[in-house]
N, C-alpha and C positions, 0 to 999 in steps of 0.2 A: 482323171483324181486330180486331186491340185496337194503336193507339195505341204505337211504339214510336221515338220520336226518337233511338235514341241510336245503333240501326241506318245514323242518315241522317246521324251526324257521319263524321268523316273516322275513321281509324284511331289514330292517333298520340292523338287528342283521347277518343278511348272511355276507352283505358287509362289515363288523366290522372288522377295522383294531387292534387289543389288543395292550394295553400299555405293552412294551417288559423297564424291569427293568432290571438293570444294573448285566454285571458278578457277580455272588457273588468268594466269594475269594476261594473257596474250587472244586468251579466248573476249576476256572480258572488254580492249580497247579494239577486236577485230567489228564485237558488236554494237560497241556505243562510240564507235569512233571517236574516241581523246588516247589519249599518251602520258608516262609516268606517274598509271597506277600503283596501287601497291597492295599489297593480301596479306590479310591477318586472318585468315580465314581457318590454317587449318597445322595449327602448333609447331610453327619452322621457326627455329630457331633465326634469328634475324642476319646474324656475327653468319651462319653459313660452317664449314671448316674450319677447325685451327689451323696453323701450319704446318704444321708435324705433320697433319693429317693432308692434307694436299702435297709433299712434299713426297711424302707418300705414293697417292697417287699418280703420280708425275712418275715417278718410282717404275710402280707396276706395271703403268701402260705398258709398255716393255715386251713385257710376257702375254698380252691380250689372246693372244695367237695362241698359246696353250690354255686347255682346262685348267680353271684353275680348283688347288687342295681341296678335294670335295669332304675330308676332314675336317678342316681347317683348325691341325694341329697348333701353326700356334697361334692365332687368337687365338684357340680353347686354354692356352697356358698359360696364353697374361689373364683370362678372367677366370683361371684356377686360382693361381695368385690374391689376384683383387679379392675376391668370394674366400678363399681358403677351404677352399674344394678339392675333389678329385677330377679330374679331367672328365672318366667317364659318368659323370654327372652332369655337364656341359648336352647342351642337343642350339644348335646355328642354325638362324632362319631369314629367311629372304622374309624383315623385319620382324616384329616379334609377334605379329599379321601369320602373319606363315608356321608359325610354332605356336598359334590358337587353333586354327586349321588343323593344324598335323593333331592335337591337341582330341577334339571332334572326332578326327579319322580314326583313335586307336581307339578309341574309348565309347564310344556312343555307335550305338544302334536305336532299329524302330524299337525295341523291347524295352531299353533305359530310357533316366532323363534325367534332363542337368537344370541348374539352379541358376541364374540369376537375378540381378535385383532394373526393380523399373528405373528405368534412365542411365544405365549402363551401360558399358561400350560399344556400336551397333555390331562391330564383327561378329560378340559371343550369339545373339539372335541368329544369324546366316550362317556361320558352324553350324552352329545345332538343331538347325534345319536343314541342313545340306545334308545330314545323316539320317533323318525320316526317327530322331529320337526327337521327346514330347518337352516343350519347353518349360518353366512352369519361372513365371516371374512375382519375385516378391514386391511389394509395395513401396513403393521408398518413403523417408519421411517427407509427413506434409508440410509446406511452404508455411508452415506457421513454426517449424520445428527450428534450432539454432544454428544445425545442418540440413538446411534447406532441401528438400530433394536427393539426398545423401542416402546411401545402403543403410538400412534399420535391420540390422545383423536378428532379432528375435525372427521379424519376420522369414528371412532367409534360411533361418535353421528350422522354420514349422514345416517347410515345402519340403525337407530332406524323409526318402525315405528309400527303405531298401531299394530301390531303383533306382537313388541318382547315383548316380555316374562320375559326377561334373558339379563344382558351384566353384562359380568367376564373381571375382570382388577386384574392380580395378578399384589401387589407392595412392596416390589420387584418381579421381573418378573422373573420367574424360564422357558426357559436357560439362559435367555439374564443377567441376573442380573443385569437391568435398570430402574429405576422408573418413579413414577409423585409425581409432587411437591404439596405442599398443597390446595396452591390459586385455580388452574387450574382443577386438582382433584373435588376439593370442588364446582367448575363454572360447571362440567360436573354433580355429580352427580343433584344441585339444577337443572339444564339444564332436565330432563329426564322425562318424565310422571308418573303419581304416578302407570298407569299402567305397567308399569317396573320395574322391582326389578337392581336393584345393587349390584353387589356380588365385595366384594372389600375384596379380598385372601389376607393375609397378614400369609404366613405363613416361614417369614422368618426377618421379621419386628423388630425380638426382636437384632439384628446382626446391626441395625443404628442406630448409635450412635450422628447422627444430630438431635439435641432438635427441631428445624422447619419442619423436617419428620411429614408426617401427620398421627396420632394415628387417625383413622375413625371411631373407638369405641366411637370414646366422641362426634361423631356425627349423633345419631340414633336419639334419641331427636329431632332430627332437622329435622330428612327426615328422613320418617317414610316405604320407601320404601329402602331402605338400608341393607345389610345385611353382616358382617363383619366374614369371619371365618380365625381361628388360629389353630396352630395345636403343638402340644408335639413333633413331632419329630425331632425337629432339632435344640434349642439352648438348648433343654430342655433335646435334648440325649435320649427320649424314643421312637425314632426311632421304635424296635423291638416290644411293646407292643401297639402297633396303638392306639390314643387317639389323640382326636380334640374336635374343637367343632365352634356354630356360634352364633354369637350374631344380633338380630332379636328384631322387635316390636313383642308382645308378640304371637299377631295373628298369624304372620308369622310361630314364633317356635310352635303354635298350630296347624297348617299342617305339618310340621317337621318331628312335632312326631308320624301326623297321618301314617308318612309312614318307618318312623324309625322301626329298626328293635327289637323284646322284646330282650335284655342282651347286643346291639352290643359293650360297653364299658366289656370287661372283669375288674375282682377282681382284679387281680396287678397292670395293667394301672389305675385302680380309684386310690389306695392308693397310686402308683407311680406321676403319675401328682399332685397329692394331693400336695406332699410333696414335688418334685420338684417344688412349686409356692410360698414356703417356703423357699430354700434352695435358697438366694440371693444370696451368697459366690459364689455357687457353676456354677450357672447364669454369674456375673459378671469372675469368669473365664475363663467359654468359650470363652464370648464378646469379652477380650479380647487376647486370644489365638488368635480368626478368626483377630483382628486387628493386630496384628505381620505377623499374615501368610497371611492376606493380601497386605500386604507391602512387605514383603520376594518374595510372588509370582510377584508380579509388580514389582521387579528389579529385577526378576528374566527373567521375558520374555521379560522385555523389551531389554536384551538381544539378544533378539535370535528372527530370519526370520520370527517373528509371529505379529498380531494383537491384542494387548485384548482388547474390552469393557468395558466401566467402569461400577462395579458392586459394590453394598448398600447389596450381599447376602452369604456366605460363601461359593462362588465358582466363579470363572473368565472364564466367555465365553471367548475363543482364538480363531480368523482367522486364520487357518494356511495356506492358499491361497496355497493350495491344496487342491486335494482330503486327508479326514483327514482318510481316514480306516486304511490305508498303516500305516500311524502311529500310531494309531490305535493298534494293529499288531503291528508293533515293540515297542511297550512300554509293551504288555503286555507279549509276550516273555524277556522282562526285570525283570517281575512281576510287576508291576504297574499296579491297571487298574483304566482309565477316560472314562468320559462318548461320545461319539461318538454324534453327534445331527443331523443323516441326515436323521430320520424320519420326523423331523421337519424341514424339505427345506434345511438345512442350514451340504450340504455336503464338506463344507470347514474345519470346525468348532468342538472344542474339548471344551466340560466343563470338566472345571480341580477343586473340589473340597478341599477347604483350608481344613490340616488337623496339624500334630504336625510340629512342625522347621522341625527335619528330615524327618517325609513322608515328607515334599514339597522338601526340598534339592533332594531329589533321588526322586519326579518325576520332576522337570525341569530337574537332570542330564539324567535323560529316554528321555525325552523330547527332549533334544541337538542331542543324542546319533541319535533317528528317525529320527532328522531331517536330518540329513550327513549323513545317511543311505540308 
């Protein structure tokens, strides 16, 4: 009898398609025999961590023989000051991805449902399916809509029923870059029953410079069923350390901490995140670089036979108006890694991360050559 562990797994895990990360630089250079490649595929900050975070990492490295603070007390203190909330409203995660999985583990079973939008972040369906819960997927705005492929709040609300435990909304959304304005989003949250928790995923909010854009962490006292997730992986440049957090009603946080793994945020990440919150200069540099890079990419893309979607993140999704796979491959051979999003049901689209001015120019040149080829 042959050993087949798939028969031992739960049915929902057997059919689960795992998240596929962007191709790393080392793999690309080894596979294609090239050098000096650039990666603009995973929405990372091209500046990386700031000087305060780097210094904190070096200092904290002296203590990595010891377990980290499992409660993350000093980081929670800094976050409580930033968000003007109590410490018991905060749940720390190994990236905000970890918190999203905790939410599914804590609140979903095979007897309930979760709602999210078509073209929303890939972790939502993975986390939901792993619990055996039913995923209800709302149609996104059509390509002709001003917020093409973005969240349609009416479509999301129509799927909510008495079995709905979680609604996921990314604002801005990955991979589309689209967003939802404050008034309709607040009305949507207010319309939900208290038996439904709404998760607003704000991984890219630091890049949004519109003062009218909703910071939903300010709504927590008004809506006890609201959960806001944030990350240090994007604008703060700590993607490799994996640290994020959720803000919620204290009783929700208490439930999340029941499923949270002990020591889920490591010593270096705790120290770097705390220091990153203090380094306002580095955050400002990152935001400025992104703003200028966004303008550079928008101008360059408007000269090419592609259609770009509006974005408030640190990336732009483009409709290549043809299968994107060959274009992705042609760019790889030029040493430029971008992100195809066929796994999201968008086989004609590529997601381009904003890099430095030189990286952006190289990416645009590689894309232009690929389109001609």
